[in-house]
N, C-alpha and C positions, 0 to 999 in steps of 0.2 A: 623504530617501535610500527607495530602493525595494528594493534590493539590496545585499547585503553578503558579500563571499568570501574565504574564508582560506585562503589555498594560498602553498606555501611560505615559510612563518613570518610572511606579513604580511596585514593584512585591506585588499580591495581594494573600493569600492564601484561598481557595475554589473556589467558583464558582461565580465570581463576574457578575452583570446584567450588558453586555455591550449594546448591541441592542436596538434599539427602533421601534417600529411599523411604523414610516415613514420610516428608513433607505433602503437605496435600497437592501441590500443584504437581511434585514428582508420578503419582502413579493416579491423579484425577482430574489434569488439564486445567486447574484454576491458575491460567497465567493468561497475561496480556502485555501487548507490545506495541508501539507505532514505530513508524522507518521515516525518519527526515532526512535530507540532504546536504551535505555542504560541498561546495567545491570555488577555488578561485579568492577563498577567502569571503564567501555570501552562506547565508545558510536561510535560504529561501521557508517561509512559512513555518519556520522553528518553532514558533509562538503556539501555531494553531497546531503542531504536532504535541506539544506537551498538554495543551488542553483536551486533546482527544484522548492520551491514554489514561488520562485521569477519570473520565467520562466511560472510558472502556472497563476499568477495573469497578465501579461505581454498579456498570450493568453486570457483573460479575459477583456481584454482593461484596464485593472487599472494600474497606474502608482505608483509601489512600492518605497516608498524614503530609506527602511533599505536595504543595501547589505548583501549577502549572508556571508561577515567574518563577518560583523556586528549580522547576525542571529545566526549564530554560535558560536561567544561571548558569546553570552545570553543563549543558550542552554547548554555550559558547564559551566556559573556560576550556571545555575537553579541545573544541576545535583550533583555538588557539594554540593550545599545544601542540597539535599537529603541524602547524603554520598553514600560509596560505596556498600553496602548491598542491595540498593535500587532497585528494579527492574521497569522500567518507561517507559512511552509512551511520548515522546518527540514534540508536536504539534504546530509548527509556520502555522499563518493563514493572511491572507489579504483578505479584501471584502470592496464595496463599500457602503458611507453613502448617496450619492446624486446621483439623474438621472441626464443624460446629456440633448444634445440637441434633442434627438427624443423623441420619446413617453415614450420608455421603458428602454432606452439606460442608461450607464453609464455615471457619469463624473469621468473620469479617477484620477481628483486629489481630489478627495474624500476618495482615498484608506486609509484604515486604516491596522493596524497590532497588531497582538498579539503572545506571545508564552506562551502555556498551558503545564507544566510539570506535569503526574501526576503519582501514584503508579500503576502500570498494571503488574500482575505477568506473567513470562514465561510460556507457556503451556509445559507439562510435555515431549511431542515430543513419546507419547506412539501410536501416530496414529487419523487418523479420516475416516468418512464415507463419499461417494460422491455419489449423483445422477445425472443424467443430468436434467437439466434444460428446462421444455419444454413451459414455458409461456413467457419467455424473449428470446431476441437476446443484445448482444453487439449493440449498435448504430455505423453509420458510421460516419467519420470525417465531411460529410457535415450536419451533422442531429444532433450533439452536440460536445461540445469542449472536445473531446477526447483526444488531446493532453496535456491537464491540471487535475492537481488533482482536481477537481472542484466538489464542494459537490451538485450542481446540476443532477450530475452523481449517485449518490447515491439511491436515490428511487426505482431507475429499479433496480440496486441490491437488496435493501429489497425485492422487488416484488419476486426476484427469489428466496430470503433467506426461504421467508414465505412459498411458493411452497414445497420447499423442506423439512423444516421442518415437515409439514403435512403429507409427505411419509417417515418420519423416517429417514434422514441423516442429517448430520451435516451441509453440503456443497455443494454448486452445481456446475456443469460444465455448462459454458454459451459458447453459438455458436455466432459464427460472422453471418451477414447478407447473406451470402454464405454458412451458415449452417458447416462452421466448428470451430474445437475447437476452442476457443481464451484464457480462463483463467475460473477459479471460481469465484464465487459471491465476493469474497475478495480477492484472491491471482493469481499468475501464476503458471501455473501448467507442469510438466513434465512426461513425461514414460521413461521408459525403457523396449527396446525388444531385448532378444541376445545380450546382453554385450553393445549396443547401445542406448544412450541416444538423445531425439528428445524433441524439446519444440515450440509450434506455434510462427512463425515468425512474428514480428511486424508489422503488416498491417496498422496501423493507428485507429484501432477498439478498443484497449485496452493500456492501459500505458505497457510498458517493464519497469519492477519494478527496483528499486535500488538494492535490495536482488537478483534479478532473475539474473541480469547481474554481480553481484559480483559473485555467485555461478558457472556462466558459465565461468568466469576466471579462479578460483579455480578449476576448474574440469577440465582444458584444461590445466593449469600448471601442474596438479596431472596425466596427460597424458589421460584423460579421452576426447574423442571429444563429444561434443553437437551439433547436428544439430538443425538449426533454420528454419523449415520449414512447410508448411501447413499439419495440421494432423484434421484427420478425425475421427469423433465419434466413427466408428467400431475399431479402433485402439484401444481404451481404452479398449475395450471389451478384446483386446487380448494381453495387455500388461505384462509383466511378472513384471515391477515395476510401480507404480505412486508416484509421491510426489509433495509437493507445495513448493513456498515461497512466502513468504512477511513478511511485520515488523513487524505485531504480533505475528507469530508465528517462523519466519525466516524458518528454513526448516524443514518440518513435511510429515513423510511418510501416506500413505493411506492405509487403511486396509480394506477397502470395497467399490468396484465402482459398485453401481448396485447390482445385485445377485452375484456378486463374492467378494469371501474374497480372502484378499493378506495379505501376508506376508511383514513389511518394509525389502526389499533388501537389497544388500551391496553397491550399487551403493547410495540408498538415505541417508545408514547412513555414506558412506565418504563422501558428500555432507553435511552433518549435521556437522560433525567432521571438514572438512575442513574450513566450515563457522565458526563454534564457535572459532577453534585455532588462524584465521583470528582476528577476534572480539576482542580476549582478548589481540594483540598487539595494540588496536586502544584506547588508556589510555586516561582518562579524568582525573582519582582521581590519 
């Protein structure tokens, strides 16, 4: 079994056909999702992912019927169905099927839910290359639903990925509207200089991720302060270490930024070790 989807009260194997061409989400993008991880029978912070997907739905004007507790129960059930050796991506979603009173608005009560859980091996943690995206910027809260993990935000990131792959990098650093560092195309970013760790302060242009926040807490508890502040692109050129956090890879070191080669540093290694030690306390099976 590769994929398991809970929809309309039933578990389905594979990739069931769910959306139709007249569904609001299909053509107007009224869909949100979240992405947790499960591995070694553990599901770190799945409760927070369940809470965030409900908040995201409400941010798009939807009225989700499922509670975070109900979603978490389904997450745990799916992880148990796969067994303790599976490395999984855990993705709850909400979307609208009908339009509302306005010409393109959503009908909040047409909100639908599914949970899709599928095999997704964890990255090896050997490092990635980053380049600076020049073709895109992160939107402002006035121009996009930046407080939600909304699918409509991701085509912009895909444009950035297309640019960065052509330049020979694996991911890209994206700036906010003012030209300061926001995050990568798909994860949050940290840098270390002279033993001090910094990460972009949440300014409404990007989601301060669940793995990001957990990593900050774990570093603080280990005696390593993390400053959330404005980060300029020039600081990446001088950083001793750069690493990223996100659900796909958790904590990943950066081994190349633009023309600079970097070594996975001690702070990135410690952050990864702290996170994995925490994750293994969050048992599902």
